[in-house]
mmJSON file of the N, C-alpha and C atoms, coordinates in Angstrom:
{"data_MODEL":{"atom_site":{
"group_PDB":["ATOM","ATOM","ATOM","ATOM","ATOM","ATOM","ATOM","ATOM","ATOM","ATOM","ATOM","ATOM","ATOM","ATOM","ATOM","ATOM","ATOM","ATOM","ATOM","ATOM","ATOM","ATOM","ATOM","ATOM","ATOM","ATOM","ATOM","ATOM","ATOM","ATOM","ATOM","ATOM","ATOM","ATOM","ATOM","ATOM","ATOM","ATOM","ATOM","ATOM","ATOM","ATOM","ATOM","ATOM","ATOM","ATOM","ATOM","ATOM","ATOM","ATOM","ATOM","ATOM","ATOM","ATOM","ATOM","ATOM","ATOM","ATOM","ATOM","ATOM","ATOM","ATOM","ATOM","ATOM","ATOM","ATOM","ATOM","ATOM","ATOM","ATOM","ATOM","ATOM","ATOM","ATOM","ATOM","ATOM","ATOM","ATOM","ATOM","ATOM","ATOM","ATOM","ATOM","ATOM","ATOM","ATOM","ATOM","ATOM","ATOM","ATOM","ATOM","ATOM","ATOM","ATOM","ATOM","ATOM","ATOM","ATOM","ATOM","ATOM","ATOM","ATOM","ATOM","ATOM","ATOM","ATOM","ATOM","ATOM","ATOM","ATOM","ATOM","ATOM","ATOM","ATOM","ATOM","ATOM","ATOM","ATOM","ATOM","ATOM","ATOM","ATOM","ATOM","ATOM","ATOM","ATOM","ATOM","ATOM","ATOM","ATOM","ATOM","ATOM","ATOM","ATOM","ATOM","ATOM","ATOM","ATOM","ATOM","ATOM","ATOM","ATOM","ATOM","ATOM","ATOM","ATOM","ATOM","ATOM","ATOM","ATOM","ATOM","ATOM","ATOM","ATOM","ATOM","ATOM","ATOM","ATOM","ATOM","ATOM","ATOM","ATOM","ATOM","ATOM","ATOM","ATOM","ATOM","ATOM","ATOM","ATOM","ATOM","ATOM","ATOM","ATOM","ATOM","ATOM","ATOM","ATOM","ATOM","ATOM","ATOM","ATOM","ATOM","ATOM","ATOM","ATOM","ATOM","ATOM","ATOM","ATOM","ATOM","ATOM","ATOM","ATOM","ATOM","ATOM","ATOM","ATOM","ATOM","ATOM","ATOM","ATOM","ATOM","ATOM","ATOM","ATOM","ATOM","ATOM","ATOM","ATOM","ATOM","ATOM","ATOM","ATOM","ATOM","ATOM","ATOM","ATOM","ATOM","ATOM","ATOM","ATOM","ATOM","ATOM","ATOM","ATOM","ATOM","ATOM"],
"id":[1,2,3,4,5,6,7,8,9,10,11,12,13,14,15,16,17,18,19,20,21,22,23,24,25,26,27,28,29,30,31,32,33,34,35,36,37,38,39,40,41,42,43,44,45,46,47,48,49,50,51,52,53,54,55,56,57,58,59,60,61,62,63,64,65,66,67,68,69,70,71,72,73,74,75,76,77,78,79,80,81,82,83,84,85,86,87,88,89,90,91,92,93,94,95,96,97,98,99,100,101,102,103,104,105,106,107,108,109,110,111,112,113,114,115,116,117,118,119,120,121,122,123,124,125,126,127,128,129,130,131,132,133,134,135,136,137,138,139,140,141,142,143,144,145,146,147,148,149,150,151,152,153,154,155,156,157,158,159,160,161,162,163,164,165,166,167,168,169,170,171,172,173,174,175,176,177,178,179,180,181,182,183,184,185,186,187,188,189,190,191,192,193,194,195,196,197,198,199,200,201,202,203,204,205,206,207,208,209,210,211,212,213,214,215,216,217,218,219,220,221,222,223,224,225,226,227,228],
"type_symbol":["N","C","C","N","C","C","N","C","C","N","C","C","N","C","C","N","C","C","N","C","C","N","C","C","N","C","C","N","C","C","N","C","C","N","C","C","N","C","C","N","C","C","N","C","C","N","C","C","N","C","C","N","C","C","N","C","C","N","C","C","N","C","C","N","C","C","N","C","C","N","C","C","N","C","C","N","C","C","N","C","C","N","C","C","N","C","C","N","C","C","N","C","C","N","C","C","N","C","C","N","C","C","N","C","C","N","C","C","N","C","C","N","C","C","N","C","C","N","C","C","N","C","C","N","C","C","N","C","C","N","C","C","N","C","C","N","C","C","N","C","C","N","C","C","N","C","C","N","C","C","N","C","C","N","C","C","N","C","C","N","C","C","N","C","C","N","C","C","N","C","C","N","C","C","N","C","C","N","C","C","N","C","C","N","C","C","N","C","C","N","C","C","N","C","C","N","C","C","N","C","C","N","C","C","N","C","C","N","C","C","N","C","C","N","C","C","N","C","C","N","C","C","N","C","C","N","C","C"],
"label_atom_id":["N","CA","C","N","CA","C","N","CA","C","N","CA","C","N","CA","C","N","CA","C","N","CA","C","N","CA","C","N","CA","C","N","CA","C","N","CA","C","N","CA","C","N","CA","C","N","CA","C","N","CA","C","N","CA","C","N","CA","C","N","CA","C","N","CA","C","N","CA","C","N","CA","C","N","CA","C","N","CA","C","N","CA","C","N","CA","C","N","CA","C","N","CA","C","N","CA","C","N","CA","C","N","CA","C","N","CA","C","N","CA","C","N","CA","C","N","CA","C","N","CA","C","N","CA","C","N","CA","C","N","CA","C","N","CA","C","N","CA","C","N","CA","C","N","CA","C","N","CA","C","N","CA","C","N","CA","C","N","CA","C","N","CA","C","N","CA","C","N","CA","C","N","CA","C","N","CA","C","N","CA","C","N","CA","C","N","CA","C","N","CA","C","N","CA","C","N","CA","C","N","CA","C","N","CA","C","N","CA","C","N","CA","C","N","CA","C","N","CA","C","N","CA","C","N","CA","C","N","CA","C","N","CA","C","N","CA","C","N","CA","C","N","CA","C","N","CA","C","N","CA","C","N","CA","C","N","CA","C","N","CA","C","N","CA","C"],
"label_alt_id":[null,null,null,null,null,null,null,null,null,null,null,null,null,null,null,null,null,null,null,null,null,null,null,null,null,null,null,null,null,null,null,null,null,null,null,null,null,null,null,null,null,null,null,null,null,null,null,null,null,null,null,null,null,null,null,null,null,null,null,null,null,null,null,null,null,null,null,null,null,null,null,null,null,null,null,null,null,null,null,null,null,null,null,null,null,null,null,null,null,null,null,null,null,null,null,null,null,null,null,null,null,null,null,null,null,null,null,null,null,null,null,null,null,null,null,null,null,null,null,null,null,null,null,null,null,null,null,null,null,null,null,null,null,null,null,null,null,null,null,null,null,null,null,null,null,null,null,null,null,null,null,null,null,null,null,null,null,null,null,null,null,null,null,null,null,null,null,null,null,null,null,null,null,null,null,null,null,null,null,null,null,null,null,null,null,null,null,null,null,null,null,null,null,null,null,null,null,null,null,null,null,null,null,null,null,null,null,null,null,null,null,null,null,null,null,null,null,null,null,null,null,null,null,null,null,null,null,null],
"label_comp_id":["MET","MET","MET","LEU","LEU","LEU","CYS","CYS","CYS","TYR","TYR","TYR","ARG","ARG","ARG","ALA","ALA","ALA","LEU","LEU","LEU","ASN","ASN","ASN","GLN","GLN","GLN","ALA","ALA","ALA","VAL","VAL","VAL","GLY","GLY","GLY","ARG","ARG","ARG","CYS","CYS","CYS","VAL","VAL","VAL","ARG","ARG","ARG","HIS","HIS","HIS","ARG","ARG","ARG","ALA","ALA","ALA","ASP","ASP","ASP","TRP","TRP","TRP","GLY","GLY","GLY","GLY","GLY","GLY","VAL","VAL","VAL","LEU","LEU","LEU","LEU","LEU","LEU","VAL","VAL","VAL","ASP","ASP","ASP","ALA","ALA","ALA","ARG","ARG","ARG","PHE","PHE","PHE","SER","SER","SER","SER","SER","SER","PRO","PRO","PRO","HIS","HIS","HIS","TYR","TYR","TYR","THR","THR","THR","GLN","GLN","GLN","HIS","HIS","HIS","LEU","LEU","LEU","SER","SER","SER","LYS","LYS","LYS","TRP","TRP","TRP","LEU","LEU","LEU","GLY","GLY","GLY","ASN","ASN","ASN","ASN","ASN","ASN","HIS","HIS","HIS","HIS","HIS","HIS","THR","THR","THR","PHE","PHE","PHE","GLU","GLU","GLU","SER","SER","SER","LEU","LEU","LEU","VAL","VAL","VAL","ASN","ASN","ASN","SER","SER","SER","PRO","PRO","PRO","ASN","ASN","ASN","SER","SER","SER","LEU","LEU","LEU","GLU","GLU","GLU","SER","SER","SER","PHE","PHE","PHE","MET","MET","MET","GLN","GLN","GLN","THR","THR","THR","MET","MET","MET","THR","THR","THR","LEU","LEU","LEU","ARG","ARG","ARG","GLU","GLU","GLU","SER","SER","SER","GLU","GLU","GLU","ASP","ASP","ASP","LEU","LEU","LEU"],
"label_asym_id":["A","A","A","A","A","A","A","A","A","A","A","A","A","A","A","A","A","A","A","A","A","A","A","A","A","A","A","A","A","A","A","A","A","A","A","A","A","A","A","A","A","A","A","A","A","A","A","A","A","A","A","A","A","A","A","A","A","A","A","A","A","A","A","A","A","A","A","A","A","A","A","A","A","A","A","A","A","A","A","A","A","A","A","A","A","A","A","A","A","A","A","A","A","A","A","A","A","A","A","A","A","A","A","A","A","A","A","A","A","A","A","A","A","A","A","A","A","A","A","A","A","A","A","A","A","A","A","A","A","A","A","A","A","A","A","A","A","A","A","A","A","A","A","A","A","A","A","A","A","A","A","A","A","A","A","A","A","A","A","A","A","A","A","A","A","A","A","A","A","A","A","A","A","A","A","A","A","A","A","A","A","A","A","A","A","A","A","A","A","A","A","A","A","A","A","A","A","A","A","A","A","A","A","A","A","A","A","A","A","A","A","A","A","A","A","A","A","A","A","A","A","A","A","A","A","A","A","A"],
"label_entity_id":["1","1","1","1","1","1","1","1","1","1","1","1","1","1","1","1","1","1","1","1","1","1","1","1","1","1","1","1","1","1","1","1","1","1","1","1","1","1","1","1","1","1","1","1","1","1","1","1","1","1","1","1","1","1","1","1","1","1","1","1","1","1","1","1","1","1","1","1","1","1","1","1","1","1","1","1","1","1","1","1","1","1","1","1","1","1","1","1","1","1","1","1","1","1","1","1","1","1","1","1","1","1","1","1","1","1","1","1","1","1","1","1","1","1","1","1","1","1","1","1","1","1","1","1","1","1","1","1","1","1","1","1","1","1","1","1","1","1","1","1","1","1","1","1","1","1","1","1","1","1","1","1","1","1","1","1","1","1","1","1","1","1","1","1","1","1","1","1","1","1","1","1","1","1","1","1","1","1","1","1","1","1","1","1","1","1","1","1","1","1","1","1","1","1","1","1","1","1","1","1","1","1","1","1","1","1","1","1","1","1","1","1","1","1","1","1","1","1","1","1","1","1","1","1","1","1","1","1"],
"label_seq_id":[1,1,1,2,2,2,3,3,3,4,4,4,5,5,5,6,6,6,7,7,7,8,8,8,9,9,9,10,10,10,11,11,11,12,12,12,13,13,13,14,14,14,15,15,15,16,16,16,17,17,17,18,18,18,19,19,19,20,20,20,21,21,21,22,22,22,23,23,23,24,24,24,25,25,25,26,26,26,27,27,27,28,28,28,29,29,29,30,30,30,31,31,31,32,32,32,33,33,33,34,34,34,35,35,35,36,36,36,37,37,37,38,38,38,39,39,39,40,40,40,41,41,41,42,42,42,43,43,43,44,44,44,45,45,45,46,46,46,47,47,47,48,48,48,49,49,49,50,50,50,51,51,51,52,52,52,53,53,53,54,54,54,55,55,55,56,56,56,57,57,57,58,58,58,59,59,59,60,60,60,61,61,61,62,62,62,63,63,63,64,64,64,65,65,65,66,66,66,67,67,67,68,68,68,69,69,69,70,70,70,71,71,71,72,72,72,73,73,73,74,74,74,75,75,75,76,76,76],
"pdbx_PDB_ins_code":[null,null,null,null,null,null,null,null,null,null,null,null,null,null,null,null,null,null,null,null,null,null,null,null,null,null,null,null,null,null,null,null,null,null,null,null,null,null,null,null,null,null,null,null,null,null,null,null,null,null,null,null,null,null,null,null,null,null,null,null,null,null,null,null,null,null,null,null,null,null,null,null,null,null,null,null,null,null,null,null,null,null,null,null,null,null,null,null,null,null,null,null,null,null,null,null,null,null,null,null,null,null,null,null,null,null,null,null,null,null,null,null,null,null,null,null,null,null,null,null,null,null,null,null,null,null,null,null,null,null,null,null,null,null,null,null,null,null,null,null,null,null,null,null,null,null,null,null,null,null,null,null,null,null,null,null,null,null,null,null,null,null,null,null,null,null,null,null,null,null,null,null,null,null,null,null,null,null,null,null,null,null,null,null,null,null,null,null,null,null,null,null,null,null,null,null,null,null,null,null,null,null,null,null,null,null,null,null,null,null,null,null,null,null,null,null,null,null,null,null,null,null,null,null,null,null,null,null],
"Cartn_x":[-13.563,-12.783,-11.344,-11.157,-9.804,-8.938,-9.546,-8.794,-8.362,-9.26,-8.901,-7.816,-7.883,-6.844,-5.487,-5.452,-4.198,-3.706,-4.624,-4.252,-3.691,-4.357,-3.876,-2.519,-2.31,-1.014,0.076,-0.221,0.774,1.132,0.15,0.411,1.187,0.83,1.503,2.96,3.326,4.724,5.622,5.039,5.811,6.342,5.555,5.925,5.901,7.094,7.173,7.489,8.128,8.411,8.521,8.749,8.718,9.634,10.778,11.742,11.452,10.534,10.185,9.215,9.313,8.343,8.289,7.214,7.082,5.78,5.65,4.428,3.866,2.587,1.909,0.807,0.812,-0.203,-1.205,-2.451,-3.535,-4.225,-3.814,-4.263,-5.444,-6.605,-7.833,-8.968,-9.777,-10.866,-11.81,-11.914,-12.825,-12.444,-11.164,-10.742,-11.155,-11.764,-12.295,-13.666,-14.216,-15.525,-15.362,-16.081,-16.004,-16.393,-17.231,-17.634,-16.413,-15.419,-14.233,-13.12,-13.155,-12.085,-12.431,-13.668,-14.071,-13.399,-12.883,-12.245,-10.721,-10.188,-8.738,-8.369,-7.16,-6.709,-6.912,-7.369,-7.654,-6.397,-5.234,-4.003,-3.583,-4.163,-3.862,-4.417,-5.449,-6.048,-6.818,-7.117,-7.882,-6.948,-6.01,-4.998,-5.275,-6.465,-6.824,-6.441,-5.825,-5.391,-5.858,-6.03,-6.171,-4.763,-4.616,-3.296,-2.741,-3.596,-3.166,-2.632,-3.349,-2.892,-1.665,-1.555,-0.404,0.879,0.739,1.894,2.122,1.06,1.208,0.872,0.316,-0.087,1.086,0.936,1.973,2.144,1.126,1.185,1.479,2.231,2.514,3.421,3.49,4.364,5.82,6.201,7.582,7.902,6.976,7.172,7.312,6.467,6.54,7.902,8.366,9.653,10.805,10.757,11.811,11.81,10.629,10.516,11.041,10.636,11.053,12.55,13.098,14.531,15.325,14.843,15.499,15.443,14.298,14.176,15.108,15.179,16.032,17.501,17.923,19.327,19.621,18.637,18.832,18.939,18.289,18.304,19.62,20.395,21.644,22.701],
"Cartn_y":[-3.987,-2.762,-3.01,-3.929,-4.243,-4.777,-5.564,-6.111,-4.996,-4.03,-2.911,-2.052,-1.86,-1.082,-1.757,-3.067,-3.812,-3.774,-3.892,-3.847,-2.479,-1.419,-0.06,0.203,-0.315,-0.158,-0.884,-2.08,-2.861,-2.166,-1.653,-0.931,0.347,1.038,2.277,2.087,0.92,0.665,0.603,0.414,0.395,1.792,2.798,4.185,4.965,5.31,5.998,7.481,7.882,9.298,9.57,10.806,11.225,10.416,10.026,9.329,7.828,7.323,5.903,5.645,4.477,4.039,2.523,1.987,0.54,0.143,-1.112,-1.668,-2.702,-2.622,-3.577,-4.217,-5.528,-6.247,-6.856,-6.442,-7.019,-8.023,-9.251,-10.282,-11.034,-10.481,-11.091,-10.563,-11.431,-11.027,-10.027,-10.056,-9.129,-7.669,-7.378,-5.991,-5.406,-6.191,-5.641,-4.998,-5.174,-4.611,-3.367,-2.277,-1.06,-1.317,-2.292,-2.622,-2.937,-3.586,-3.965,-2.923,-2.032,-1.039,0.285,0.478,1.766,2.07,1.058,1.281,1.307,1.227,1.357,2.832,3.131,4.523,5.263,6.5,7.298,7.603,7.682,8.006,6.89,5.704,4.623,4.907,5.724,6.06,4.893,4.997,3.963,3.25,2.52,1.858,0.366,0.048,-1.353,-1.863,-3.011,-3.619,-5.062,-5.526,-6.961,-7.51,-8.802,-9.388,-8.94,-8.936,-8.559,-7.124,-6.184,-4.788,-4.594,-5.372,-5.272,-5.686,-6.583,-7.106,-6.379,-6.069,-5.631,-4.177,-3.437,-2.064,-1.1,0.121,1.145,1.486,1.217,1.448,0.158,-0.725,-2.022,-1.861,-2.898,-2.899,-2.741,-3.403,-3.295,-1.865,-1.212,0.177,1.094,0.885,1.666,1.5,0.25,-0.022,0.634,0.574,1.196,2.712,3.309,4.76,5.213,4.529,4.915,4.682,3.619,3.364,4.451,4.858,5.92,7.241,7.583,8.807,8.793,7.64,7.508,7.707,7.167,7.312,8.743,9.454,10.852,11.766,11.382,12.209,12.087,11.061,10.859,11.776],
"Cartn_z":[15.364,15.33,15.797,16.717,17.184,16.049,15.179,14.046,13.102,12.83,11.959,12.587,13.888,14.568,14.409,14.598,14.449,13.009,12.058,10.646,10.276,10.704,10.422,11.076,12.277,12.934,12.165,11.707,10.956,9.653,8.944,7.689,7.992,9.059,9.426,9.792,10.242,10.595,9.37,8.219,6.973,6.654,6.957,6.654,7.957,8.458,9.745,9.609,8.508,8.292,6.802,6.423,5.011,4.109,4.589,3.743,3.622,4.416,4.344,3.197,2.653,1.657,1.675,1.211,1.181,0.523,0.28,-0.291,0.658,0.907,1.781,0.965,0.912,0.163,1.134,0.995,1.788,0.872,0.982,0.056,0.661,0.426,0.91,0.032,-0.477,-1.379,-0.721,0.592,1.275,1.059,0.836,0.668,-0.678,-1.545,-2.797,-2.568,-1.391,-1.048,-0.174,-0.508,0.32,1.777,2.009,3.382,4.248,3.679,4.441,4.39,3.414,3.31,3.973,4.365,4.933,6.266,6.941,8.233,8.149,6.934,6.777,6.852,7.253,7.363,6.046,6.136,4.941,4.142,4.788,4.072,3.129,3.272,2.343,0.963,0.904,-0.379,-0.961,-2.217,-2.907,-3.882,-3.356,-4.168,-4.298,-4.744,-4.87,-6.251,-6.28,-7.531,-7.596,-8.809,-9.015,-9.185,-9.172,-9.387,-10.738,-11.748,-13.103,-13.135,-12.522,-12.542,-11.659,-10.616,-9.717,-10.44,-11.391,-12.112,-13.429,-14.17,-15.555,-15.855,-14.934,-15.246,-15.081,-15.63,-15.411,-13.928,-13.121,-11.679,-10.927,-11.531,-10.92,-9.702,-8.928,-7.754,-8.18,-9.251,-9.747,-10.152,-10.848,-11.262,-10.048,-9.03,-7.801,-7.141,-7.03,-6.386,-7.163,-8.479,-9.296,-9.125,-9.152,-8.995,-7.64,-6.59,-5.247,-5.04,-5.585,-5.485,-6.195,-7.372,-8.121,-7.348,-6.796,-6.001,-4.805,-4.16,-2.984,-3.348,-4.477,-4.893,-5.319,-5.87,-6.262,-5.052,-3.962,-2.742,-1.976,-2.269,-1.524,-1.987],
"occupancy":[1.0,1.0,1.0,1.0,1.0,1.0,1.0,1.0,1.0,1.0,1.0,1.0,1.0,1.0,1.0,1.0,1.0,1.0,1.0,1.0,1.0,1.0,1.0,1.0,1.0,1.0,1.0,1.0,1.0,1.0,1.0,1.0,1.0,1.0,1.0,1.0,1.0,1.0,1.0,1.0,1.0,1.0,1.0,1.0,1.0,1.0,1.0,1.0,1.0,1.0,1.0,1.0,1.0,1.0,1.0,1.0,1.0,1.0,1.0,1.0,1.0,1.0,1.0,1.0,1.0,1.0,1.0,1.0,1.0,1.0,1.0,1.0,1.0,1.0,1.0,1.0,1.0,1.0,1.0,1.0,1.0,1.0,1.0,1.0,1.0,1.0,1.0,1.0,1.0,1.0,1.0,1.0,1.0,1.0,1.0,1.0,1.0,1.0,1.0,1.0,1.0,1.0,1.0,1.0,1.0,1.0,1.0,1.0,1.0,1.0,1.0,1.0,1.0,1.0,1.0,1.0,1.0,1.0,1.0,1.0,1.0,1.0,1.0,1.0,1.0,1.0,1.0,1.0,1.0,1.0,1.0,1.0,1.0,1.0,1.0,1.0,1.0,1.0,1.0,1.0,1.0,1.0,1.0,1.0,1.0,1.0,1.0,1.0,1.0,1.0,1.0,1.0,1.0,1.0,1.0,1.0,1.0,1.0,1.0,1.0,1.0,1.0,1.0,1.0,1.0,1.0,1.0,1.0,1.0,1.0,1.0,1.0,1.0,1.0,1.0,1.0,1.0,1.0,1.0,1.0,1.0,1.0,1.0,1.0,1.0,1.0,1.0,1.0,1.0,1.0,1.0,1.0,1.0,1.0,1.0,1.0,1.0,1.0,1.0,1.0,1.0,1.0,1.0,1.0,1.0,1.0,1.0,1.0,1.0,1.0,1.0,1.0,1.0,1.0,1.0,1.0,1.0,1.0,1.0,1.0,1.0,1.0,1.0,1.0,1.0,1.0,1.0,1.0],
"B_iso_or_equiv":[0.0,0.0,0.0,0.0,0.0,0.0,0.0,0.0,0.0,0.0,0.0,0.0,0.0,0.0,0.0,0.0,0.0,0.0,0.0,0.0,0.0,0.0,0.0,0.0,0.0,0.0,0.0,0.0,0.0,0.0,0.0,0.0,0.0,0.0,0.0,0.0,0.0,0.0,0.0,0.0,0.0,0.0,0.0,0.0,0.0,0.0,0.0,0.0,0.0,0.0,0.0,0.0,0.0,0.0,0.0,0.0,0.0,0.0,0.0,0.0,0.0,0.0,0.0,0.0,0.0,0.0,0.0,0.0,0.0,0.0,0.0,0.0,0.0,0.0,0.0,0.0,0.0,0.0,0.0,0.0,0.0,0.0,0.0,0.0,0.0,0.0,0.0,0.0,0.0,0.0,0.0,0.0,0.0,0.0,0.0,0.0,0.0,0.0,0.0,0.0,0.0,0.0,0.0,0.0,0.0,0.0,0.0,0.0,0.0,0.0,0.0,0.0,0.0,0.0,0.0,0.0,0.0,0.0,0.0,0.0,0.0,0.0,0.0,0.0,0.0,0.0,0.0,0.0,0.0,0.0,0.0,0.0,0.0,0.0,0.0,0.0,0.0,0.0,0.0,0.0,0.0,0.0,0.0,0.0,0.0,0.0,0.0,0.0,0.0,0.0,0.0,0.0,0.0,0.0,0.0,0.0,0.0,0.0,0.0,0.0,0.0,0.0,0.0,0.0,0.0,0.0,0.0,0.0,0.0,0.0,0.0,0.0,0.0,0.0,0.0,0.0,0.0,0.0,0.0,0.0,0.0,0.0,0.0,0.0,0.0,0.0,0.0,0.0,0.0,0.0,0.0,0.0,0.0,0.0,0.0,0.0,0.0,0.0,0.0,0.0,0.0,0.0,0.0,0.0,0.0,0.0,0.0,0.0,0.0,0.0,0.0,0.0,0.0,0.0,0.0,0.0,0.0,0.0,0.0,0.0,0.0,0.0,0.0,0.0,0.0,0.0,0.0,0.0],
"pdbx_formal_charge":[null,null,null,null,null,null,null,null,null,null,null,null,null,null,null,null,null,null,null,null,null,null,null,null,null,null,null,null,null,null,null,null,null,null,null,null,null,null,null,null,null,null,null,null,null,null,null,null,null,null,null,null,null,null,null,null,null,null,null,null,null,null,null,null,null,null,null,null,null,null,null,null,null,null,null,null,null,null,null,null,null,null,null,null,null,null,null,null,null,null,null,null,null,null,null,null,null,null,null,null,null,null,null,null,null,null,null,null,null,null,null,null,null,null,null,null,null,null,null,null,null,null,null,null,null,null,null,null,null,null,null,null,null,null,null,null,null,null,null,null,null,null,null,null,null,null,null,null,null,null,null,null,null,null,null,null,null,null,null,null,null,null,null,null,null,null,null,null,null,null,null,null,null,null,null,null,null,null,null,null,null,null,null,null,null,null,null,null,null,null,null,null,null,null,null,null,null,null,null,null,null,null,null,null,null,null,null,null,null,null,null,null,null,null,null,null,null,null,null,null,null,null,null,null,null,null,null,null],
"auth_seq_id":[1,1,1,2,2,2,3,3,3,4,4,4,5,5,5,6,6,6,7,7,7,8,8,8,9,9,9,10,10,10,11,11,11,12,12,12,13,13,13,14,14,14,15,15,15,16,16,16,17,17,17,18,18,18,19,19,19,20,20,20,21,21,21,22,22,22,23,23,23,24,24,24,25,25,25,26,26,26,27,27,27,28,28,28,29,29,29,30,30,30,31,31,31,32,32,32,33,33,33,34,34,34,35,35,35,36,36,36,37,37,37,38,38,38,39,39,39,40,40,40,41,41,41,42,42,42,43,43,43,44,44,44,45,45,45,46,46,46,47,47,47,48,48,48,49,49,49,50,50,50,51,51,51,52,52,52,53,53,53,54,54,54,55,55,55,56,56,56,57,57,57,58,58,58,59,59,59,60,60,60,61,61,61,62,62,62,63,63,63,64,64,64,65,65,65,66,66,66,67,67,67,68,68,68,69,69,69,70,70,70,71,71,71,72,72,72,73,73,73,74,74,74,75,75,75,76,76,76],
"auth_comp_id":["MET","MET","MET","LEU","LEU","LEU","CYS","CYS","CYS","TYR","TYR","TYR","ARG","ARG","ARG","ALA","ALA","ALA","LEU","LEU","LEU","ASN","ASN","ASN","GLN","GLN","GLN","ALA","ALA","ALA","VAL","VAL","VAL","GLY","GLY","GLY","ARG","ARG","ARG","CYS","CYS","CYS","VAL","VAL","VAL","ARG","ARG","ARG","HIS","HIS","HIS","ARG","ARG","ARG","ALA","ALA","ALA","ASP","ASP","ASP","TRP","TRP","TRP","GLY","GLY","GLY","GLY","GLY","GLY","VAL","VAL","VAL","LEU","LEU","LEU","LEU","LEU","LEU","VAL","VAL","VAL","ASP","ASP","ASP","ALA","ALA","ALA","ARG","ARG","ARG","PHE","PHE","PHE","SER","SER","SER","SER","SER","SER","PRO","PRO","PRO","HIS","HIS","HIS","TYR","TYR","TYR","THR","THR","THR","GLN","GLN","GLN","HIS","HIS","HIS","LEU","LEU","LEU","SER","SER","SER","LYS","LYS","LYS","TRP","TRP","TRP","LEU","LEU","LEU","GLY","GLY","GLY","ASN","ASN","ASN","ASN","ASN","ASN","HIS","HIS","HIS","HIS","HIS","HIS","THR","THR","THR","PHE","PHE","PHE","GLU","GLU","GLU","SER","SER","SER","LEU","LEU","LEU","VAL","VAL","VAL","ASN","ASN","ASN","SER","SER","SER","PRO","PRO","PRO","ASN","ASN","ASN","SER","SER","SER","LEU","LEU","LEU","GLU","GLU","GLU","SER","SER","SER","PHE","PHE","PHE","MET","MET","MET","GLN","GLN","GLN","THR","THR","THR","MET","MET","MET","THR","THR","THR","LEU","LEU","LEU","ARG","ARG","ARG","GLU","GLU","GLU","SER","SER","SER","GLU","GLU","GLU","ASP","ASP","ASP","LEU","LEU","LEU"],
"auth_asym_id":["A","A","A","A","A","A","A","A","A","A","A","A","A","A","A","A","A","A","A","A","A","A","A","A","A","A","A","A","A","A","A","A","A","A","A","A","A","A","A","A","A","A","A","A","A","A","A","A","A","A","A","A","A","A","A","A","A","A","A","A","A","A","A","A","A","A","A","A","A","A","A","A","A","A","A","A","A","A","A","A","A","A","A","A","A","A","A","A","A","A","A","A","A","A","A","A","A","A","A","A","A","A","A","A","A","A","A","A","A","A","A","A","A","A","A","A","A","A","A","A","A","A","A","A","A","A","A","A","A","A","A","A","A","A","A","A","A","A","A","A","A","A","A","A","A","A","A","A","A","A","A","A","A","A","A","A","A","A","A","A","A","A","A","A","A","A","A","A","A","A","A","A","A","A","A","A","A","A","A","A","A","A","A","A","A","A","A","A","A","A","A","A","A","A","A","A","A","A","A","A","A","A","A","A","A","A","A","A","A","A","A","A","A","A","A","A","A","A","A","A","A","A","A","A","A","A","A","A"],
"auth_atom_id":["N","CA","C","N","CA","C","N","CA","C","N","CA","C","N","CA","C","N","CA","C","N","CA","C","N","CA","C","N","CA","C","N","CA","C","N","CA","C","N","CA","C","N","CA","C","N","CA","C","N","CA","C","N","CA","C","N","CA","C","N","CA","C","N","CA","C","N","CA","C","N","CA","C","N","CA","C","N","CA","C","N","CA","C","N","CA","C","N","CA","C","N","CA","C","N","CA","C","N","CA","C","N","CA","C","N","CA","C","N","CA","C","N","CA","C","N","CA","C","N","CA","C","N","CA","C","N","CA","C","N","CA","C","N","CA","C","N","CA","C","N","CA","C","N","CA","C","N","CA","C","N","CA","C","N","CA","C","N","CA","C","N","CA","C","N","CA","C","N","CA","C","N","CA","C","N","CA","C","N","CA","C","N","CA","C","N","CA","C","N","CA","C","N","CA","C","N","CA","C","N","CA","C","N","CA","C","N","CA","C","N","CA","C","N","CA","C","N","CA","C","N","CA","C","N","CA","C","N","CA","C","N","CA","C","N","CA","C","N","CA","C","N","CA","C","N","CA","C","N","CA","C","N","CA","C","N","CA","C","N","CA","C","N","CA","C"],
"pdbx_PDB_model_num":[1,1,1,1,1,1,1,1,1,1,1,1,1,1,1,1,1,1,1,1,1,1,1,1,1,1,1,1,1,1,1,1,1,1,1,1,1,1,1,1,1,1,1,1,1,1,1,1,1,1,1,1,1,1,1,1,1,1,1,1,1,1,1,1,1,1,1,1,1,1,1,1,1,1,1,1,1,1,1,1,1,1,1,1,1,1,1,1,1,1,1,1,1,1,1,1,1,1,1,1,1,1,1,1,1,1,1,1,1,1,1,1,1,1,1,1,1,1,1,1,1,1,1,1,1,1,1,1,1,1,1,1,1,1,1,1,1,1,1,1,1,1,1,1,1,1,1,1,1,1,1,1,1,1,1,1,1,1,1,1,1,1,1,1,1,1,1,1,1,1,1,1,1,1,1,1,1,1,1,1,1,1,1,1,1,1,1,1,1,1,1,1,1,1,1,1,1,1,1,1,1,1,1,1,1,1,1,1,1,1,1,1,1,1,1,1,1,1,1,1,1,1,1,1,1,1,1,1]
}}}
């Protein structure tokens, strides 16, 4: 449980308030199993990707970064 607490704290530091955004990659095969993801913070949602979907899908990391950058520039 201590490891999950530390992991959740580290992920939570990426997003501290409404205007923050970021991407955190948990690169470990164990996170593809619900047994290992059940103790992650619920606000993370079910955003599990394979390498292929992370790179090539409409919900890719690049697409997320472009969308968030555009939103941020529109808010200024």
